[in-house]
N, C-alpha and C positions, 0 to 999 in steps of 0.2 A: 547190572546186578545189585550194586549198593543202593541204587534208587528203589528197586523193587523190594529189597529187604527193609528199607526205611518205611516205605508205604505199608508193608505188611505189619510192621510193629505199630505204626500209627493207627492203622485200621483196627488192630487187635485191642490196643489200649482204649481207643474211643468206644469200641463195641462193649467191652466189659464195663467201662465207666457209665455208659448209657443204662446198662442193666442195674448197676449199683445205684444210679441216680433215681431210677424208678422205684427201687426197693426203699431207699431212704425217704423219698417223697411220700410213699405210701405210709410209712411209719409216722412221719411228721404230720401228715393229714389226719391220721387216726388220733394222734395225740391232740391236735387242734379241735377235732370233733368232740372228743371227750371233755376237753377243757371248756368249750363254749356251749356244751349241751344244756347247761343250766340257764342259758339265755333264752332258750325256746319258751314260748308261751307268753313272752312279754310283748304286748301289743300284737302285731301281725307277724312277729318273727317266729316262724315255724321250722319244721324239718327241711322243707325245700329251700328256705332262705339260708338255713345253716349250711346246707350242702353247697349252695351257690357262693356263699361267703368264703367257705373253706377252699373252694376252687380258685377264687380270686387271690387267696393268700399263697397259692402254690409258687408263684415267681419269687416272692420274698423268702419262702422256705428254701428254694433252690439256691438263691443267692447266698443265704446263710450257710448252707451245707456244701457249697461248691468246693472249698479247699479239702474238706474231709472226703467228699465224693471222688475228687481227683486222686487223692492219696490211695484210697481203697481200690479204685478202678485200675490205677497203674500197677499197684501191688498184685492184684488178682490177674491182670492181663499178662504181665511179665512172668508171674509165677506159673501160669499155665504154659507159656512158651518154654520156660525153663524145664518144667516137669515133663514136657513132651520131647525134650532134647533139641528143640529148635534153636535155642540160643547157643548151645554148644556147637551145633552144626554151622551156625553163622560165624562163630569165632574161628572154627576150623577152616572156613572158606575165606578168612581174612577180614571179616567184619569185626572191627575192634570193639572193646567195651565203650570207648568214647563215642563211636558211631551209634551204638545201641542207646547210650545216654542222650545223644543228640536227637535221635528219632523220638525218644520218650519226651524230650523237651519240646519238640514240635507239636506232639499231641497235647502237651500241657499248655502250649501257647494257644492252640485252637480252643481248648477248654476255658482258658483264661479270657479269651475274646468273647466266648459264649456267655461266661459268667458276667463279664462287663455289660454286655447288652441286656441280660436279664436284670441285673442290679440297677442299671441306669435308666432303662426304658420300661421294661415290663413290670418290675416290682412297684415303682411309684404309681403306675396306672392301675395295677391290681389292688393296691391299698385304697386308692380313691374309689374304685368300683365296689370293694367290700364295704367301705364306710357308707356308700350310697345305698347299698342293699339293706344294711341295718337301719339306716335312717328312714328310708321309705317304708320299711316294714313296720316301724314304730310311729309312723306319721309325723316324723320330724324332718327338719332341713339338715343337710350335711354339715357337720361341724357343730351342731347345737350343743351348748353346755361347755364349750371350751373357753377358758378365760385366758386373755393375752395381755401382757404388759409390753408397751412399745415406747420408744423415745424418738422424737422428731425435733432436733435442734433444742430449743428452750422449752419444748412442750413434752409432756408425758401423757400417754394414752393408756387407759384401762378399759378393755373390752370385756365385759362380764359374760357376754353370750355371743360368740362368733358363729353365726349361722352359716355363712359362706364367705368366700373371699371378698364379695362385694355387698354383704349385708351383715348387720350387727344389731344387737339389742343391748340396752343399758350401757351406753358408751359414756365415759368420763374423760375430759381433757383438762389437764392442769398446765398452766403457763407459769414459768418460773423466771425470776429476775436474775441479774448477774450474780447476786449474792445467794442464789437459790431460795429466795423468799417467794412465797406463793403470791402471784399477782392476779390470777384469774382462774376460775373453775367453771367448766361447762359440763352439764349433765343432760344427755339426750336419751329419750326412751327408745328411739330407733334411728338407724343411719343406713343409707345406701349410697353406693358410688355411682355418680352420673357424670359423664364427660370426663373431666380431669379434676373433679372435686367431690367432696362428700356433702350430701344433703342430710342435715340433721333435723329430726322432727321432735316436737314436744320438748323444747330445750329450756333449761333453767341456767341462767348466766349469773355468776357471782363474781364481783370485782372487789378486791381488797386494797384499800388505800394504805399509804405509808403510816398514817396516824391510827390504823386499826379499824377504821370504819369500813363497812361493807355495803355494797349496793347490789341488790338482787333484781333481776329482770327476767321475764318469761317471753319466749318466742315460739310461735307455732312452727316456724321453719327457719333454718339458718344454714348458710353454706360455710364449709371449712375446707381449706386446701392445705396440702403438705406433702411430704415425701412418702407417707404411708398410703399405699395404693393396693389394689387387689393382687398385684404381682408379689408384693411383700407378704400380704396376709395369707396368700395361697400356701406359702412355705410353712406357716404356723399351723395349718390344718393337718399337715402330715408330720409324723415323727421324724427326727433327724435321720434315723436308719433307713427310712423309705424315700428320702430325697435324692434326686439325681445330682450329678456333679455340678451341672449348670445351676440348679436350684440352690445348692449349698454355697456356691461362689456368690450368687446374688445376695443370699442371706448374710454371708460374712461381710460383703461389701457394705450392706446396709448397717450392720452392727458396728463396723469400724467407723463409718461416717458419723455415727451418733455416739462414739466412744463407749460402746457397750462390750461386754465380755463375749468374745466369739471363740474361746478356746475349745469348747465342746464340739462346735461345728467344724473347726479346723481339723480336729482329730478325726472326725467322721469323713471329712473330705480326703485327707491323706490315706485313711484306711481304704477308701474306695479306689483311690489312685493306685494303691499297692495291691489290690485284689488280684489282677491278672498275674503279677509277679509272684504272689503268694501261691496261686494255683500251680504255676510252673515249678516253683520250689518244692511243693508237695509231690508233684509227679517225679521230679528228679530224685527226691529223697528215696523213692521206692525202688530205684534201679539197683542199688547194692544188694537189696534183699533177694533179688533174682539170682545172685551168684553166691550168696552166703548160706547160712544154715537153713533158710526157708525154701531153698530151691526144690527140695524133695518133700516139702510139707504138703499137707492137704489144703483144700480150699478153706476149710473152717479155721485152721490155724492162721493162715494168711489174712483172713477176714478179721479175726480177733486182733492181730498185731496192727492191722491198718486202722481199725477203730480206736485202739488205745493210743496210737501215735497221732491220729487226727484229732481226737478229743484233747489230748495233751497239748498239741499246738494251739488249738482253739482257746483253751484255758489260759495259756501263756500270753497269747495275743490280747485277750480281753483284759488280763491283769496289767499288761503293759499300757494299754489305752487308759485304764482307770488310774494307774499311777501317774501317767502323763497329765491327766486332768487335775488330779489332786495336788501334785507337786509342781505343776506348771512347766513340764518338760517341753522341749521343742516338738511340735506335732510330727515333723519328719522323723525325729528320733523315736518317739513313742510308737508310731505306726509302722515304721520300717525296720526297726531292730530285730523283732522276732523273725520276719521273713528273711532278712539278710543272714541272720545267724543260722537259720534252718538250711538255707541254700549253701552256706559255707560248710556246714557239717556234712551235707550230702556230697559236696564236691570232694571233701577230705576223705570220706569213706570210699568214693569212687576211685581215687588215686591209690588206695591201698589194695585194690583188686588186682590180682595177677593173672 
């Protein structure tokens, strides 16, 4: 019997969450369509391309909304069970509040795992596909127009036009001495990655001597090798929010190796690692409402409360991440504190139920 009741609660919570997810994604997609509608007519980017691009943005939207969706879905699902008297019957049959909370937590764990897969696999792939649709419609290569600064040991790279992870235009490479004095500057019109090195075309090389003299030479082609490769540049084509955990770890390792600031990406990495726990905490927080003042409320009131609480948590979570980046907090502290505090508050409210 306890197993059947647990499965019943899990199925009910997952079912209502799926309905909520579809509704929230519909609203999110409509807002995206309206926001990007002014992009139509630029090159070959028309209504069909706008719809396709919006479709590819759906995984990112779901990953962003998953904690709120879990909160509203659990609140609606448990509220319906409570309103129909099923939770009361379960408790009369010996199914405790703790067992009901555990069943909801199982549903939250399944939702968290789903959110992890969407955020780590589908969202980055969708963002790349959306960028490709926009670029092809405008007759451009993916990533065109993105300027990137990189460091490779004693060399600093400036890519004015990153066309793809293995192609770039207007590349500049500066080599520095131990005292950070400029020793050499390379300027290439085009660059492409072949084998394990970069092939630079239409290169101007400038060497600066210690006495201030300069020597300028031009090369039709020139090879350059270093730690900067397509695996690194691929990470810069995407925004940090759309990177997978593996991509973020590679990017952080590269930045650490070159003594560059990786705080922003560490925060994003820990935020992604905490996402499944955040979804579980949001689902758990909804349980006390099924036994409190909302148990006899209508669906509209439960929906309103769920939206307010979900948006409130989202704002607190974002503020914590921003403060962590500004004040240099530990990424674990900045990313994990809101989730742990939310889970602790939900557990405390559960213990007060009689």
